[in-house]
Each structure stands twice: as C-alpha cells, then as structure tokens.
Backbone as CSV, one residue per row, in Angstrom:
resi,resn,N_x,N_y,N_z,CA_x,CA_y,CA_z,C_x,C_y,C_z
1,MET,0.839,-1.209,0.000,0.000,0.000,0.000,0.873,1.258,0.000
2,LYS,1.960,1.233,0.847,2.849,2.382,0.900,3.508,2.630,-0.435
3,LEU,3.861,1.534,-1.140,4.518,1.639,-2.442,3.580,2.262,-3.464
4,ILE,2.305,1.875,-3.421,1.301,2.414,-4.338,1.104,3.897,-4.082
5,LEU,0.990,4.261,-2.789,0.797,5.670,-2.438,1.996,6.504,-2.849
6,LEU,3.198,5.958,-2.660,4.409,6.669,-3.049,4.453,6.874,-4.549
7,SER,4.051,5.859,-5.293,4.032,5.954,-6.756,3.039,7.009,-7.214
8,LEU,1.869,7.042,-6.560,0.853,8.036,-6.912,1.338,9.436,-6.595
9,PHE,2.046,9.578,-5.459,2.580,10.884,-5.063,3.602,11.372,-6.085
10,ILE,4.499,10.472,-6.484,5.532,10.834,-7.457,4.901,11.204,-8.789
11,LEU,3.896,10.416,-9.190,3.193,10.693,-10.446,2.503,12.046,-10.387
12,GLY,1.832,12.336,-9.250,1.143,13.611,-9.095,2.107,14.776,-9.092
13,THR,3.242,14.599,-8.415,4.256,15.654,-8.378,4.814,15.923,-9.757
14,ALA,5.053,14.856,-10.510,5.587,14.991,-11.866,4.596,15.697,-12.771
15,SER,3.304,15.358,-12.604,2.268,15.996,-13.422,2.174,17.478,-13.111
16,PHE,2.269,17.816,-11.809,2.216,19.225,-11.401,3.408,19.991,-11.963
17,ALA,4.592,19.388,-11.866,5.802,20.037,-12.387,5.696,20.245,-13.883
18,SER,5.114,19.246,-14.567,4.944,19.360,-16.020,4.010,20.501,-16.367
19,ALA,2.920,20.630,-15.587,1.960,21.708,-15.826,2.604,23.061,-15.588
20,GLN,3.466,23.120,-14.522,4.132,24.371,-14.214,5.080,24.792,-15.335
21,LYS,5.730,23.796,-15.941,6.675,24.085,-17.016,5.979,24.646,-18.250
22,GLN,4.707,24.377,-18.392,3.973,24.871,-19.551,3.762,26.376,-19.484
23,ILE,3.762,26.936,-18.299,3.580,28.375,-18.149,4.864,29.098,-18.552
24,ASN,4.739,30.010,-19.481,5.881,30.828,-19.900,5.990,31.991,-18.914
25,MET,6.863,31.842,-17.933,6.931,32.809,-16.846,7.412,34.183,-17.316
26,GLU,8.302,34.212,-18.268,8.790,35.497,-18.784,7.674,36.254,-19.487
27,LEU,6.906,35.531,-20.296,5.773,36.157,-20.997,4.685,36.557,-20.000
28,LYS,4.438,35.697,-19.023,3.437,36.002,-17.992,3.799,37.298,-17.267
29,LYS,5.073,37.451,-16.917,5.535,38.650,-16.221,5.311,39.892,-17.079
30,GLN,5.596,39.780,-18.370,5.402,40.912,-19.284,3.928,41.289,-19.378
31,LEU,3.071,40.275,-19.495,1.629,40.528,-19.614,1.051,41.061,-18.311
32,ASP,1.532,40.551,-17.176,1.075,41.061,-15.878,1.387,42.548,-15.735
33,SER,2.563,42.958,-16.194,2.967,44.362,-16.121,2.084,45.240,-16.999
34,ILE,1.791,44.766,-18.213,0.913,45.502,-19.125,-0.479,45.634,-18.520
35,LEU,-0.976,44.541,-17.972,-2.325,44.533,-17.393,-2.423,45.481,-16.208
36,GLN,-1.389,45.511,-15.398,-1.381,46.384,-14.221,-1.517,47.851,-14.627
37,LEU,-0.802,48.258,-15.659,-0.872,49.641,-16.122,-2.195,49.921,-16.834
38,ASP,-2.635,48.982,-17.661,-3.879,49.144,-18.408,-5.067,49.353,-17.468
39,GLN,-5.140,48.525,-16.440,-6.263,48.618,-15.514,-6.062,49.719,-14.476
40,GLY,-4.807,49.969,-14.117,-4.519,50.972,-13.101,-4.951,52.369,-13.500
41,ILE,-4.644,52.774,-14.722,-4.991,54.127,-15.164,-6.498,54.297,-15.237
42,ARG,-7.198,53.223,-15.510,-8.669,53.293,-15.568,-9.283,53.245,-14.177
43,GLU,-8.686,52.469,-13.289,-9.170,52.416,-11.916,-8.992,53.770,-11.236
44,PHE,-7.919,54.485,-11.597,-7.654,55.788,-10.998,-8.828,56.741,-11.231
45,GLY,-9.449,56.653,-12.399,-10.550,57.549,-12.727,-11.908,57.083,-12.256
46,ASP,-11.972,55.911,-11.641,-13.236,55.377,-11.139,-13.655,56.156,-9.896
47,THR,-14.903,56.575,-9.859,-15.407,57.366,-8.728,-15.401,56.582,-7.409
48,GLU,-15.362,55.239,-7.489,-15.387,54.419,-6.283,-13.985,54.096,-5.766
49,THR,-12.940,54.544,-6.479,-11.569,54.269,-6.055,-11.198,55.171,-4.885
50,SER,-10.691,54.574,-3.809,-10.337,55.337,-2.611,-9.099,56.194,-2.858
51,GLU,-8.911,57.219,-2.019,-7.754,58.094,-2.156,-6.461,57.319,-1.887
52,GLY,-6.533,56.370,-0.967,-5.362,55.551,-0.684,-4.945,54.720,-1.880
53,ARG,-5.947,54.142,-2.542,-5.670,53.340,-3.736,-5.134,54.230,-4.856
54,LYS,-5.634,55.458,-4.949,-5.143,56.389,-5.960,-3.679,56.727,-5.724
55,ASP,-3.284,56.813,-4.451,-1.876,57.047,-4.120,-1.011,55.905,-4.644
56,THR,-1.505,54.677,-4.458,-0.771,53.492,-4.909,-0.629,53.485,-6.423
57,ILE,-1.722,53.826,-7.115,-1.702,53.843,-8.578,-0.772,54.948,-9.083
58,ALA,-0.821,56.111,-8.448,0.059,57.220,-8.849,1.519,56.813,-8.714
59,ALA,1.840,56.090,-7.650,3.218,55.624,-7.445,3.624,54.652,-8.541
60,LEU,2.662,53.829,-8.992,2.913,52.883,-10.082,3.345,53.612,-11.351
61,PHE,2.794,54.811,-11.532,3.114,55.605,-12.715,4.208,56.642,-12.433
62,ASN,4.853,56.515,-11.259,5.897,57.463,-10.862,5.406,58.904,-10.971
63,SER,4.216,59.131,-10.421,3.582,60.432,-10.539,2.863,60.774,-9.244
64,SER,2.345,61.992,-9.175,1.502,62.394,-8.050,0.043,62.256,-8.478
65,LYS,-0.846,62.223,-7.504,-2.274,62.144,-7.829,-2.718,63.348,-8.643
66,GLU,-2.189,64.503,-8.295,-2.604,65.736,-8.973,-2.223,65.718,-10.450
67,VAL,-0.994,65.293,-10.733,-0.528,65.222,-12.122,-1.292,64.149,-12.893
68,LEU,-1.515,63.010,-12.246,-2.226,61.913,-12.905,-3.673,62.306,-13.186
69,GLN,-4.276,63.031,-12.261,-5.648,63.489,-12.452,-5.742,64.422,-13.657
70,LYS,-4.777,65.297,-13.776,-4.772,66.276,-14.857,-4.467,65.650,-16.214
71,SER,-3.618,64.618,-16.219,-3.133,64.048,-17.484,-3.653,62.637,-17.756
72,GLN,-4.674,62.203,-17.017,-5.124,60.815,-17.095,-5.446,60.365,-18.511
73,TRP,-6.231,61.143,-19.233,-6.669,60.707,-20.562,-5.514,60.683,-21.555
74,MET,-4.597,61.623,-21.423,-3.435,61.639,-22.302,-2.543,60.424,-22.028
75,ILE,-2.352,60.113,-20.751,-1.541,58.949,-20.362,-2.201,57.662,-20.841
76,MET,-3.512,57.581,-20.666,-4.251,56.398,-21.085,-4.089,56.154,-22.593
77,LYS,-4.234,57.218,-23.371,-4.098,57.105,-24.817,-2.701,56.658,-25.202
78,GLU,-1.704,57.196,-24.502,-0.312,56.860,-24.808,-0.001,55.394,-24.483
79,ILE,-0.416,54.940,-23.294,-0.090,53.565,-22.925,-0.888,52.562,-23.767
80,ASP,-2.111,52.919,-24.162,-2.884,52.033,-25.033,-2.157,51.820,-26.361
81,SER,-1.565,52.877,-26.886,-0.828,52.792,-28.148,0.443,51.960,-27.991
82,ILE,1.168,52.192,-26.898,2.402,51.440,-26.641,2.096,49.961,-26.420
83,HIS,1.072,49.687,-25.637,0.711,48.307,-25.338,0.241,47.558,-26.586
84,LEU,-0.433,48.254,-27.482,-0.899,47.599,-28.705,0.279,47.060,-29.510
85,LYS,1.321,47.843,-29.625,2.510,47.389,-30.367,3.108,46.152,-29.705
86,LYS,3.124,46.155,-28.387,3.689,45.022,-27.653,2.861,43.752,-27.844
87,VAL,1.548,43.875,-27.714,0.729,42.662,-27.806,0.625,42.156,-29.246
88,GLU,0.723,43.043,-30.222,0.722,42.574,-31.606,1.972,41.743,-31.885
89,ALA,3.094,42.123,-31.292,4.322,41.340,-31.439,4.176,39.989,-30.732
90,ILE,3.507,39.999,-29.578,3.273,38.754,-28.829,2.365,37.823,-29.618
91,ILE,1.296,38.371,-30.182,0.372,37.566,-30.980,1.079,36.959,-32.185
92,ALA,1.932,37.754,-32.832,2.658,37.266,-34.009,3.556,36.082,-33.647
93,LYS,4.053,36.064,-32.421,4.963,35.005,-31.997,4.248,33.798,-31.392
94,TYR,3.202,34.064,-30.575,2.577,32.985,-29.812,1.131,32.682,-30.200
95,GLY,0.510,33.517,-31.015,-0.929,33.423,-31.152,-1.544,34.066,-29.927
96,TYR,-2.767,33.676,-29.537,-3.350,34.261,-28.332,-2.704,33.627,-27.100
97,PRO,-2.104,34.436,-26.211,-1.487,33.888,-24.995,-2.547,33.603,-23.942
98,GLY,-3.068,32.401,-23.964,-4.175,32.048,-23.093,-3.764,31.431,-21.772
99,LYS,-4.739,30.852,-21.096,-4.553,30.307,-19.754,-3.465,29.240,-19.714
100,THR,-3.406,28.393,-20.727,-2.419,27.313,-20.743,-1.002,27.851,-20.789
101,LEU,-0.795,28.955,-21.506,0.547,29.503,-21.694,0.977,30.448,-20.590
102,VAL,0.049,31.288,-20.089,0.443,32.329,-19.132,-0.382,32.330,-17.845
103,GLY,-1.351,31.460,-17.709,-2.163,31.427,-16.497,-3.160,32.578,-16.437
104,GLU,-3.759,32.733,-15.257,-4.745,33.797,-15.040,-4.245,34.767,-13.974
105,PRO,-4.518,36.053,-14.057,-5.331,36.759,-15.057,-4.547,37.254,-16.272
106,ALA,-3.279,36.824,-16.395,-2.468,37.294,-17.523,-3.109,36.958,-18.867
107,ASN,-3.963,35.929,-18.883,-4.616,35.541,-20.141,-5.665,36.552,-20.598
108,THR,-5.976,37.541,-19.765,-6.937,38.582,-20.184,-6.246,39.822,-20.740
109,THR,-4.930,39.889,-20.615,-4.206,41.108,-20.981,-4.403,41.498,-22.430
110,VAL,-4.185,40.575,-23.332,-4.305,40.883,-24.765,-5.725,41.306,-25.094
111,PHE,-6.709,40.668,-24.466,-8.100,41.099,-24.671,-8.265,42.569,-24.336
112,TYR,-7.815,42.982,-23.145,-8.014,44.367,-22.709,-7.333,45.364,-23.642
113,VAL,-6.128,45.051,-24.060,-5.400,45.982,-24.923,-6.124,46.151,-26.259
114,ILE,-6.606,45.076,-26.820,-7.342,45.167,-28.087,-8.679,45.877,-27.879
115,GLN,-9.359,45.557,-26.796,-10.649,46.181,-26.494,-10.514,47.695,-26.364
116,HIS,-9.352,48.145,-25.893,-9.125,49.576,-25.701,-8.544,50.261,-26.940
117,ASN,-8.418,49.510,-28.011,-7.998,50.057,-29.314,-9.043,49.646,-30.347
118,PRO,-10.230,50.266,-30.319,-11.377,49.822,-31.115,-11.127,49.657,-32.613
119,ALA,-10.217,50.435,-33.168,-9.992,50.383,-34.617,-9.480,49.023,-35.086
120,ILE,-8.803,48.293,-34.196,-8.251,47.015,-34.640,-9.063,45.807,-34.142
121,ILE,-10.204,46.054,-33.510,-11.056,44.952,-33.046,-11.479,44.028,-34.186
122,PRO,-11.920,44.548,-35.352,-12.314,43.629,-36.436,-11.191,42.684,-36.857
123,LYS,-9.964,43.152,-36.796,-8.817,42.326,-37.192,-8.598,41.167,-36.222
124,TYR,-8.748,41.435,-34.928,-8.399,40.435,-33.927,-9.585,39.731,-33.281
125,TYR,-10.799,40.147,-33.591,-11.944,39.494,-32.954,-11.969,37.979,-33.183
126,PRO,-11.681,37.479,-34.408,-11.677,36.020,-34.591,-10.721,35.302,-33.636
127,LEU,-9.589,35.926,-33.323,-8.625,35.352,-32.386,-9.206,35.301,-30.976
128,ILE,-9.867,36.386,-30.585,-10.499,36.444,-29.260,-11.647,35.439,-29.180
129,GLU,-12.403,35.329,-30.245,-13.521,34.378,-30.284,-13.021,32.942,-30.108
130,LYS,-11.952,32.611,-30.807,-11.378,31.264,-30.702,-10.871,30.997,-29.294
131,ALA,-10.216,31.992,-28.682,-9.699,31.837,-27.318,-10.846,31.630,-26.331
132,GLY,-11.948,32.363,-26.528,-13.100,32.229,-25.646,-13.779,30.885,-25.765
133,LYS,-13.910,30.404,-26.984,-14.594,29.128,-27.214,-13.754,27.931,-26.782
134,SER,-12.430,28.099,-26.764,-11.547,26.992,-26.390,-11.241,26.957,-24.896
135,GLY,-11.695,27.983,-24.157,-11.449,28.026,-22.720,-10.138,28.672,-22.330
136,GLU,-9.390,29.184,-23.302,-8.135,29.878,-22.989,-8.407,31.268,-22.414
137,LEU,-9.594,31.763,-22.644,-10.051,33.059,-22.135,-11.501,32.895,-21.717
138,PRO,-11.898,33.383,-20.528,-13.311,33.279,-20.155,-14.197,33.868,-21.253
139,PHE,-15.268,33.176,-21.603,-16.068,33.572,-22.762,-16.714,34.943,-22.594
140,LYS,-16.899,35.394,-21.363,-17.535,36.706,-21.190,-16.715,37.817,-21.846
141,TYR,-15.409,37.616,-21.942,-14.568,38.619,-22.596,-14.812,38.631,-24.100
142,THR,-14.995,37.461,-24.668,-15.361,37.382,-26.089,-16.685,38.093,-26.322
143,ALA,-17.633,37.893,-25.395,-18.938,38.538,-25.501,-18.806,40.059,-25.455
144,MET,-17.947,40.560,-24.577,-17.743,42.002,-24.462,-17.153,42.585,-25.744
145,MET,-16.199,41.864,-26.336,-15.607,42.380,-27.565,-16.582,42.308,-28.727
146,LEU,-17.400,41.275,-28.771,-18.413,41.185,-29.826,-19.372,42.365,-29.716
147,ASP,-19.800,42.683,-28.503,-20.688,43.830,-28.299,-20.045,45.126,-28.786
148,ARG,-18.773,45.320,-28.459,-18.097,46.548,-28.878,-17.940,46.593,-30.401
149,LYS,-17.622,45.458,-30.989,-17.479,45.377,-32.445,-18.790,45.739,-33.134
150,LEU,-19.884,45.132,-32.681,-21.197,45.394,-33.276,-21.610,46.850,-33.073
151,SER,-21.385,47.371,-31.868,-21.748,48.758,-31.565,-20.976,49.732,-32.448
152,ASN,-19.694,49.468,-32.650,-18.879,50.333,-33.505,-19.341,50.298,-34.956
153,GLU,-19.989,49.206,-35.338,-20.498,49.053,-36.701,-21.912,49.604,-36.854
154,GLY,-22.436,50.197,-35.769,-23.782,50.747,-35.810,-24.871,49.694,-35.743
155,LYS,-24.541,48.530,-35.176,-25.500,47.422,-35.083,-25.912,47.189,-33.638
156,GLU,-26.969,46.429,-33.442,-27.419,46.071,-32.100,-26.394,45.148,-31.448
157,GLN,-26.167,45.359,-30.162,-25.273,44.458,-29.436,-26.059,43.234,-28.945
158,ILE,-25.346,42.264,-28.374,-25.970,40.997,-27.979,-26.097,40.848,-26.466
159,TYR,-25.097,41.316,-25.721,-25.047,41.065,-24.278,-25.265,42.300,-23.413
160,GLY,-25.441,43.454,-24.009,-25.743,44.666,-23.250,-24.596,45.208,-22.430
161,THR,-23.363,45.022,-22.910,-22.201,45.485,-22.148,-21.770,46.901,-22.495
162,GLN,-22.258,47.429,-23.618,-21.761,48.711,-24.102,-22.755,49.843,-23.841
163,VAL,-22.249,50.919,-23.244,-23.072,52.097,-22.970,-22.474,53.291,-23.696
164,TYR,-23.275,54.327,-23.815,-22.803,55.522,-24.525,-23.450,56.747,-23.897
165,GLY,-22.786,57.884,-24.054,-23.338,59.132,-23.544,-23.125,60.250,-24.547
166,ILE,-24.094,61.139,-24.635,-24.019,62.229,-25.607,-24.814,63.432,-25.099
167,GLN,-24.373,64.624,-25.453,-25.117,65.831,-25.112,-26.292,65.980,-26.075
168,ILE,-27.487,66.136,-25.527,-28.674,66.344,-26.356,-29.454,67.560,-25.851
169,MET,-30.325,68.058,-26.681,-31.186,69.168,-26.280,-32.488,68.623,-25.729
170,ASN,-32.802,68.976,-24.501,-34.059,68.556,-23.903,-35.175,69.421,-24.491
171,PRO,-36.107,68.826,-25.250,-37.150,69.612,-25.909,-38.096,70.311,-24.945
172,GLN,-38.166,69.808,-23.705,-39.070,70.394,-22.719,-38.463,71.623,-22.039
173,THR,-37.150,71.544,-21.772,-36.498,72.659,-21.077,-35.737,73.574,-22.027
174,GLY,-35.433,73.064,-23.232,-34.646,73.839,-24.185,-33.178,73.933,-23.800
175,LYS,-32.757,73.101,-22.854,-31.370,73.118,-22.395,-30.674,71.804,-22.757
176,LYS,-29.351,71.907,-22.901,-28.574,70.712,-23.196,-28.383,69.883,-21.930
177,GLU,-28.424,68.568,-22.093,-28.193,67.679,-20.970,-27.462,66.433,-21.469
178,PHE,-26.799,65.755,-20.528,-26.021,64.568,-20.888,-26.945,63.352,-20.833
179,PHE,-27.075,62.675,-21.956,-27.957,61.522,-22.070,-27.112,60.254,-22.153
180,GLN,-27.303,59.359,-21.184,-26.603,58.079,-21.175,-27.580,56.953,-21.465
181,TYR,-27.117,55.982,-22.218,-27.993,54.863,-22.555,-27.183,53.609,-22.868
182,VAL,-27.841,52.464,-22.711,-27.257,51.200,-23.141,-27.538,51.075,-24.636
183,ILE,-26.508,50.873,-25.419,-26.681,50.738,-26.865,-27.695,49.628,-27.126
184,PRO,-28.663,49.857,-28.030,-29.734,48.887,-28.273,-29.261,47.436,-28.390
185,ILE,-30.061,46.553,-27.795,-29.724,45.132,-27.700,-30.670,44.309,-28.576
186,LYS,-30.114,43.404,-29.332,-30.917,42.494,-30.136,-31.611,41.486,-29.221
187,ASP,-32.920,41.309,-29.399,-33.700,40.401,-28.552,-33.470,40.735,-27.082
188,ALA,-33.747,41.992,-26.736,-33.453,42.511,-25.394,-34.135,41.730,-24.279
189,LYS,-35.293,41.171,-24.537,-36.033,40.491,-23.474,-35.306,39.250,-22.958
190,ASN,-34.412,38.699,-23.765,-33.666,37.510,-23.352,-32.200,37.793,-23.044
191,VAL,-31.846,39.063,-22.901,-30.439,39.409,-22.729,-29.835,38.833,-21.445
192,ASN,-30.608,38.800,-20.364,-30.040,38.302,-19.104,-29.777,36.797,-19.155
193,ARG,-30.583,36.068,-19.920,-30.311,34.640,-20.110,-28.996,34.462,-20.863
194,ARG,-28.796,35.269,-21.900,-27.562,35.171,-22.672,-26.354,35.577,-21.823
195,ARG,-26.537,36.610,-21.005,-25.439,37.051,-20.134,-25.031,35.932,-19.175
196,LYS,-25.991,35.262,-18.599,-25.698,34.176,-17.664,-24.965,33.047,-18.375
197,GLU,-25.413,32.699,-19.551,-24.782,31.629,-20.332,-23.343,31.993,-20.716
198,ALA,-23.096,33.292,-20.906,-21.757,33.748,-21.300,-20.801,33.857,-20.118
199,GLY,-21.341,33.788,-18.893,-20.484,33.827,-17.716,-20.522,35.121,-16.925
200,PHE,-21.413,36.045,-17.277,-21.537,37.280,-16.503,-22.257,36.978,-15.190
201,ASP,-21.852,37.667,-14.127,-22.500,37.448,-12.828,-23.469,38.574,-12.464
202,THR,-23.757,39.447,-13.431,-24.730,40.519,-13.210,-25.748,40.539,-14.346
203,THR,-26.908,41.100,-14.063,-27.907,41.312,-15.110,-27.557,42.608,-15.840
204,VAL,-28.234,42.870,-16.933,-27.984,44.120,-17.657,-28.388,45.314,-16.797
205,GLU,-29.416,45.143,-15.979,-29.855,46.221,-15.085,-28.786,46.524,-14.039
206,GLU,-28.218,45.470,-13.434,-27.175,45.650,-12.424,-25.914,46.244,-13.037
207,ASN,-25.561,45.770,-14.200,-24.362,46.265,-14.877,-24.499,47.748,-15.225
208,THR,-25.679,48.153,-15.679,-25.900,49.550,-16.060,-25.787,50.477,-14.860
209,ARG,-26.246,50.031,-13.702,-26.159,50.864,-12.499,-24.716,51.167,-12.118
210,ARG,-23.790,50.320,-12.528,-22.369,50.578,-12.269,-21.900,51.857,-12.968
211,PHE,-22.601,52.225,-14.038,-22.238,53.420,-14.797,-23.005,54.655,-14.316
212,GLY,-23.821,54.476,-13.288,-24.489,55.611,-12.671,-25.843,55.975,-13.242
213,PHE,-26.473,55.095,-13.988,-27.824,55.370,-14.479,-28.593,54.060,-14.594
214,SER,-29.883,54.151,-14.854,-30.749,52.974,-14.911,-30.947,52.491,-16.344
215,TYR,-31.078,51.188,-16.478,-31.256,50.587,-17.798,-32.655,50.836,-18.359
216,LYS,-32.711,51.186,-19.623,-33.953,51.273,-20.353,-33.699,50.747,-21.757
217,ALA,-34.576,49.851,-22.216,-34.396,49.263,-23.546,-34.851,50.245,-24.620
218,TYR,-33.962,50.498,-25.565,-34.276,51.367,-26.703,-34.066,50.598,-27.997
219,THR,-34.797,50.993,-29.039,-34.531,50.482,-30.373,-33.555,51.433,-31.057
220,MET,-32.985,50.993,-32.162,-32.064,51.853,-32.902,-32.786,53.106,-33.395
221,ASP,-34.022,52.943,-33.841,-34.787,54.093,-34.336,-35.060,55.100,-33.228
222,GLU,-35.351,54.603,-32.019,-35.610,55.505,-30.898,-34.363,56.311,-30.545
223,ILE,-33.215,55.648,-30.553,-31.961,56.346,-30.240,-31.648,57.389,-31.310
224,LYS,-31.863,57.060,-32.554,-31.615,58.022,-33.638,-32.489,59.262,-33.478
225,LYS,-33.727,59.038,-33.056,-34.652,60.138,-32.864,-34.255,61.009,-31.680
226,ILE,-33.868,60.358,-30.570,-33.492,61.091,-29.353,-32.221,61.893,-29.564
227,THR,-31.246,61.315,-30.279,-29.949,61.965,-30.444,-29.830,62.777,-31.717
228,LYS,-30.916,62.908,-32.460,-30.887,63.674,-33.697,-30.617,65.156,-33.376
229,PRO,-29.611,65.753,-34.034,-29.301,67.167,-33.761,-30.506,68.051,-34.027
230,SER,-30.739,68.982,-33.128,-31.865,69.908,-33.333,-31.459,71.023,-34.295
231,ASN,-32.407,71.547,-35.047,-32.124,72.616,-36.020,-32.109,73.982,-35.329
C-alpha cells in the first residue's frame, strides 16, 4: 500500500511540475505588467476608487495624484498605443497567450489591450472568439468584444455590455443635458439569459447601475430620434 501511495505521489508531483513548465513565466511577467498599467490608469478615474488606492496607482506611474488626475486621458491614450505594439508582437509570436501559456489573469491582458484600441477589433476578434470558445479566455470577454465590435459598426449588441453618452437638447427645457444609454440590444427580453450563459454574474440592469444610471431598452430608431441634432 505504501509503495502504491508513493508511486501516486511521485506521479502527481511529476504531473504538477509538467503543468508548471507549460507556463511561460517570462511572458506572464510581461503581460502582468501591461495589465497592471492598463487597468490601473482606468481604476484611478473610477469614482469608487479610494484616495489611498489612488496614491498606490500614482506611485505605479511614478507620478503624483494631482498630475495623474490632470493628465489621465493623455496617459491612457499613450499607454494604449504602446501596449498595442507590444501585444501585436506577442500575438505574431505565440498566437493568443491564453490560460495554458500564461495562467490567469495574464490571459486577459491581450483582450483588454485590443478592447481599448477599437480600430483594430475587427482584425483580432476572430482570435479572441477562438480563445473564448476553447477556454483559454473566459467567454464573457469574447462577448464584451463582440458587443463593442457590433456597436462600432452601428448594429445592435448581444449582451448589453456597451453604454454611450451624448449631449442632447431637452425639448421640454430647451437646455442641453447629458444623455446616457445602453446601446440597443438584439432580442433585449432575453439578454439576461444570454449574459448568464456567457459567464456574466450581473444582469444588464445591475451592470448599467455601475455606470451611474438605470437601464432602459431602446430600439435603434428611438436612439436616432433622441440623439438627432436639433435645427
């Protein structure tokens, strides 16, 4: 019995070591660094981020909170551009660096960088779709990119992840106001079922509240009418 248990232990240890060897630690480290900056600059601008956390993020960027607050959007644009060049080189060498190659959450890095560079989403969406369907990337990320791709094309989204805001003229008051809305959803009545199947842990209503407003289903025609420039 002891011999059998020892053999099983050795086999299990060998299997674990083999799995560990599959992780490209150098690539994982590079992707972790990119992800930290990508998410950090966005977390800094989140209204729910504490002042203490903002201090930590500012230190990550070798900056003060005041400077980061003033230059946040410029910094974000710059790092998104730099990161895109890096991940395109990674994709050219490895394909999509998924869970098997770099572990989690490093396997989400390439998704975020592409998602934040909308112009190249059509080029890389098939890669993200394949990663999501194969389990190398949680499928909810594929769903988010599909929504952004469709929204950018002026089409209805599928999972209700994309919101938009625009200044419009209120016909009742005659004053301009900021109008926020969830971009129209195809088959909106079943969106929460699709979200659950895709791996989201919130409903479209709960997700919309994160952006500071309440969900209301609109058609494309209704949005065109509401946002139509006044003469």
